[in-house]
N, C-alpha and C positions, 0 to 999 in steps of 0.2 A: 144480712149476709148474702152475698151473691152466690156462694157455694156452701150452703149449710151442711151438705153431706160430708164435707171435709172433717167435721167434728167427729165423725165416726171412723175416719181413716188415719188421722194423725194422733200419735201418742207421744207425750213428752216424758222422758225418763232421765233421772240423774245420771251423770257420767260414771260415778263409781259403780252404780248398779249395772249399767250397761257393760262396763269392763268385767265385772264379776260374771255376768251371763256369758260373755264371749269366752272367758277363760274356762268356764265349766263346759260349755258346748264344744269347745275345741280341745278339751283335755285329752281324749284318745290320740288325736293327731299330734298334739304337743308332746305327749309322753313318748310316742314313737319317734318323733324327731329328736327328742333329748337323748335317746339311746342310739340313734342310727345316723344322724346327720354327719357326724365326723367320720363314721365308717364309710359313708358314701363318697366323701371328699378325699379321704386318705385310706383307701382299702389296704395299703401296704404298710401302714404305720399307726395302728390303733391297738390298744390293749385288748379290746374285745376279740380281735381276730389273731393278733400276733403273740399274745401271751398264753401260748398253748402249754400243756403239761410238759411236752418234750422240751420246749424252749426254756421253761423255768428250771427243769432239772439239769439241763445242759449248763445253764448259767451257774447254778449252785455248785456243780462239780468243777467247772472251770475256775470258779472263785476259790474253792478249796485247794485245787492244784496250784493256783497262782500263789496263794499264801504259803503253801508247803514248799514251793520252789524258792521263795525268798528265804525261808527259814533254813532250807537245806543247802543253800548256795555255798556256805563256808565249807561244806563237807563233800559236795559232789559238783562236778562240772563248774569249777569256780570261774574260769575264763569266760565261757559263754553266758553264764548267769549274772555276772557282775554288771554288765551294761543294762540288762533288763531290770535288775534290782534297783540300780541307781535311778533309772527313768521312772520306775513305778513309785519310788519313795520321795525322790527329790523334786520331781516336776510340780506336784501340787504346792510344796513349800516354796519353790522358786516363784510360782505364780503369786502367792500371798506376799512374798517380799517385794516383788515387782510392783504390786498394788500399793504397798507402803510408800515406795519411793516415786510413785507416779504423781506428777504435779496436779494440783486441783484446778479444774476449769472454773474460772471466775465468771459467774452468770450475771448479766445485767439485772438490776432491780426491776421486778415486775410491777406494773401499775394496774390497779383494778379498773376495768372498763365500766362505763355506766350500765345500769341494769338492762336497758333496752338492747345493748350490744352483746349480751351474753346469750349463748344458745341454750336450748333445753338440755338438761343433764339428767340421765337416768342413774339411780343408785340402787344396787341390788344387795339385799341383806338376807342370805339363806339362814334359816333357823331350824333347829331340831331339839326339842326338849330344853328350851331356853326361856321359859316364862319369867324367871326371876330377872332376866336381863332386859326385858322389853322396855320397862320404864326408863332405864338408863339410855337405851338406844334412841328412843323418841326424843329424849332431852338433848342428846348429842346431835341428832339430825336437825333439830330446831335451831341449834347454835350455828349452823352453817351460814356463812356470809354469802348468800346466793339468793336471787329473787325468787320468792316462793312460787310464783306462777310459772317459773321455768324449771322447777324441780319435779322429777318423776321418781319418787322413792317407793320401791316395791319390796315388801317383805315376802319372801318365798318360804313358806312354812310347810313342813312335811305333814301329811294328813294324819299320821299317827300321833302327832304332838298336839293333843286336844287342848291342854292347858295353855300352850303357847299360842294357838289359834285364838283362844278366848281372850288372852291378854292383849293381843294385837287388835282384835275387834273392838275391845273396850276403848281403845285410844284413837280409832278412826274417826273421821269427820273433817279433818283438815284435808283439802284437796291435794296436798303434796303427797299424802300417804295412801297406799293401796295394799291390799292383801291378796296374795295368790296362793291357793292351797295346792300343794304338789301331791298328786296321787301316790299311794304307796305301791312301789314296784322295785324290783331289782334293777340295777344295783342301788342300794341305799347310801348314796354318796352325795357330797356337796356339789360336785360338778354336774351331776344329773339334775339337781334342783335348779342350778343356774341355767343350764341348757333349756329346761322347761319354760322358764320365764323370759329367756332372751328374746323370742319373737314378739313379746308383748311390750318391749321397751320402746319408747317414743322419743328418746333423746338423740342428739347428735353424738354425744359421748356417753360412756358408761363406766361406772366404778363399782367395785365390790368391797363391802365392809363386813367384818365378822361380828359375832355377838357382843364381844367385850370392847370393841373399838370405840375410841373417842378421837376423831380426826380434828386437826386444826381447822378452825372456821374458814381459813382462807384457801383450803386445799382445792376445792372445785374450781374457783375462778382462776387460780394460778395454773391449773392444768389446762383450762380452756384457753388461756392466753398463750401458753406454750404451744398447744396444738395449732392455734391460729397463726402464730408467728413462724412455725416450723412445719410446713406442709408435709415433709417427708417423715415426720414423727408419727408413729402409730400407737405407741404404748409408753406410759410413764409409771414408774414405781415410786411411790412416796416412801419416806423413811418410817420404818416401824421401830418404835422406841418403847422399851420395857419400863413401866412406871412403878413397879414394886420390887426393884432390885435390892432395896434395903431390907426386905423381909427376912431372907436367910441366904445361906451360901449358894443353894441351888438356883434361886432367882437371880442372885448377883452374877453367877457364871452365865446364865441364860442371857441376862442383860448385856454382858460383855460380848457374848457371841453375836447378838443382834447388832450391837454398836459397830463391831468390826465388819460385819457383812454389809450393812446398809449404808454406812458412811465411808467405807474404805474400798472393799472389794467390788461391790456393784458399780459404783462410779467409775472405777478403773476398767471393768469389763465393758461398760458402755463406751468409754473413750476408745478402747481398743477394737470395738466392733465385734466382740466375742459374744457367744450365747449367754444370756443373763437368766439365772434362776430366780424367777419372780417370787415375791412373797404371796402367800395365799390371800392377801387382803390389800386394800389400798392401791391396787393396780388399775390404772385408767386406760381406756381404749377408745379409739374411733369405732363407733358401733358398726359401721358398714364393713370395716376391715375384719372385725371380730366375727361377724356373721359369715363373711366370705371364707374365713379360715375354718368354719364349721363349729365355732364355739370351743367348749372344753371337752376333754375326753372323759365321758361319764364313768369309765371303768378304771381310771387311773386315780390312785389315792393321794397323789400329790399333783393335782391338776395344774398347779402353778408352774412346776418344773417342766412338765410336758408342754404347756403352752409357750413358755419361753423358748424351748427347743424348736417348736414349730415356727415361731416368729423368725428364728435364726435360719431355718431351712428356707424360708421365703425371702430371706435377706431384707427383712423389714427392720426399721430403726427403732430401738428401744432406749430410753434414757431414765435417769432418776429425777425426781421432783423435790425441790427444796421445801417440803412441807412434811410434817410428822403426823403419825397416828399413834396414840398411846394404846398399849396393850398390856395385859397381865401375863406374867410368866407363871408356869406351874410352880407351886411351892412345896409339893409333896412328891416323893420319888415315884410312886406307882403311876399317877397321871402323867408325869414327865416321861416315864419309860414307855407308856402306851402311845403317847403322841410321837415320841422320837422313833419308835418302832415303825409306826405308820409312815413317817417321813422317809426313813431309810428304805422301806419296802417300795415306796413310790419312786424313789430315785432308781432302784433296781428295775422297776417296771419301765421307767423312761429309758434307761440304758439298753434294756433288752429290745424294746419295741423299735427304737430308732436305729439300732445296729443290726436288725434282721437283714437289711440290705445296705451294707456299709458303702458300697460303690455309689449308690444313689445319694446317700447321705453326704458323701464327700463332694459329689458333683453339685448338689444343691447348696451346701453351706460354703464351699470353698475350703482350701487347705487350712488356713489359720483358724477359722471357726471350728472346723472338724477336729483339729488337734486340741483346741481349747475345750471343746465339749468332752472329749475322751479324758483329758487330764483332770478336769474339774469333777466330773461325775465319778469316774473310776477311783480317783483319789479320795473322794468323799466316802466311798463305800469301803475301800480296802484299807486306807490309812488307820482308822480307829482299831480295826482288828489286829493289824500288824503291830501297832504300838502296844496293845495288850499282850501280844505274844512276846515282844521284846522285853517288856517290863517283867513278865513272868520268868523269862530266861535269866534276867539279871538277878531276880530274887532267888531262883533255884541255885544259881552259881554261888551266890553269897551264902546261902544256907549250907552248901556243900563245902564251903571253905576255900573256894577258888578265888583268885585275885580278879578284881573287876577288869583291870587292864593286864592282859597276859602277853602283850607284845604282838598278838596276831593282828594282821592287817584287817581281817574281817571284824574282829572285836572293836577295833578303833573305828572302822567304817560304820558299823551299826550304831555305835554310841554317838558318832557324829551325826548320822541320819536321824536318830531319835532326838538328839538335841536340836537339830535344824527344824524338825517337824514341830516340836513343842515351841521352839523359839519363834518361828515365823507366826504360829497361831497366837502366841502371847503378844508379840509386837503389834499385830494387826488389831488385836483386842484392845490393847492399851491405847493405841492411836485413835481407835473408834471412840473409846470412852473420853479421851481428851477432847476430841472434836465436839462431843456432846456435853462436856463439862461434868462428866460423872466421876470426878476424882475420888469420891467417897467409896467407890466400888473397886478401885485399883488393887488394893491389898488382897482382896479375896480371889483375884484372878490367879494368884499363885497356886490355887487348888486345881488349875487347869489339867494337870496330868491325871488326877482322879476323875475329873469330868470326862476326859477322853476314854477312860476305862468304862465309864457308864455308857458312852456312845458306842464303844465296841460291843458291850453286852447287848445293847439295843439292835446293833447291826446283825448279830448272830440270831437274835429273836426274829428279826425281819426276814432273814433267809428262810427260817422255818415257816413263818407266816406266808411268805411268797409261795412256798410249796403246798401248804395245806389249805389256806384260805386267801387267795391272792387279792380278792376284791373286798375283803372285810375292812370297814372304816371304823377305826377307834374314835369314839366321840369324846373330845376333851371337855371336861367339866368346867363351867365358868361360874363365878360369883360376882354380884355387883360390887362396885367400889364402895368403900366406907370412908367416912370423913368428909370434910368440906370440899376437898379437891382431890383430883386423881394424881396430881403431880407435886404434892407437897414435899415429898422426900426423894423424888426421882431425878433422872437426868434433866438437865436444863433445856436440852434440845435446841442449842444455838445453831440452827441450820443456816441462818442467814449471815452468820459471822464470816469475816474474811480471813481464813486461816493463813498462817505464814506459808509461803510457797515451799513445797518440798516436805511439809510436815504431814 
């Protein structure tokens, strides 16, 4: 050897070990960035700074006054309150009906490129107390139709989840997979974990999957092709399909809700260029754009809704992807209530944060997107509570012996608005199930009024949660799938079918 001393200077180390060392050494900086990056980029629109005690209580009082105004309209100031009531109640229903009649954009069939033409793709899987799901997750990720050498799959596991950390470590060895331990620190939220691991991603594109997800094997290469062919596209939302809707009435209603949202409403919002409420999983991004945006809001408990709003503020294009991800719906009322309470609280957070400076929001979004955001979010918050109040009024009148139709214009108007609200929700649900082939779930959708009562209860609980513990994250429990397949009884997921125009 001409330079024998190099043997003392050069050290070879396996890439996974080097990645682990870098993550551990940089943990303090990564943790600080996960909580502060978005605040540095958006100091006027982050939950950490804008969701103050005063802002939360003002919102709760304004919400109570708004609902009281609608209920009191037949008795006080009928003329000025009528237009406000109509807009508040009918605008969300009108948006749903418009989505039903919006023609479907026929996408050309995508062709899978050769392996060498596909870019490196990062997959983020945040986990907390999910040891039982790890085996299913590894199996689902191995089924992805994507060249292994171009996959960067990172499990972001909370440090307190010792059994989950151990379960992931047992299955490491494949160079596609790596483990990142997220230090325990407030806020204990999914977006904080995602922000922690985001700087370590090495792909051109990145996608997030949840613990129970089973994505279609073609999902990554389809997203890569769409991104390549449409340079202005920065985010794609795959269809989330509930695969246990047959289990009971609650899961069936959840499945119908998802079918309407992901196959009817979101495609329409994308065509109209309005803000899209992203799902918490199976959303694909150009990594560079996501980093420029500052990642996710670590303090927002529905980080998907917040990020969809930020994309709209930057006027960046978002679309849906014709590929599905199977998910389990909650089958018990208490877990469903906890999850829905968190979702509603997150929508309230998003509404408060982005409306702290409505003038700036309007200037950044433009008028159509601004009105769409207000209609969609405010309607999602207010409508369930109002429908509960309307139903309660009807029951009380019935028990008191009053006629349901007393000839009053307000009685007729409120019944009509109640019917339009339920009707539009039922139509969009039925159409979504039809597009997915979930005909066996149609009959149970008649329980939708009772489902809305549950959502109304969750909304009221969310207001209390917003006031008392705004950043608390309810952790939805998951159980691995049983049986030979995940979709033996579920929706067929015919996303590549060519629907009849106008349906």
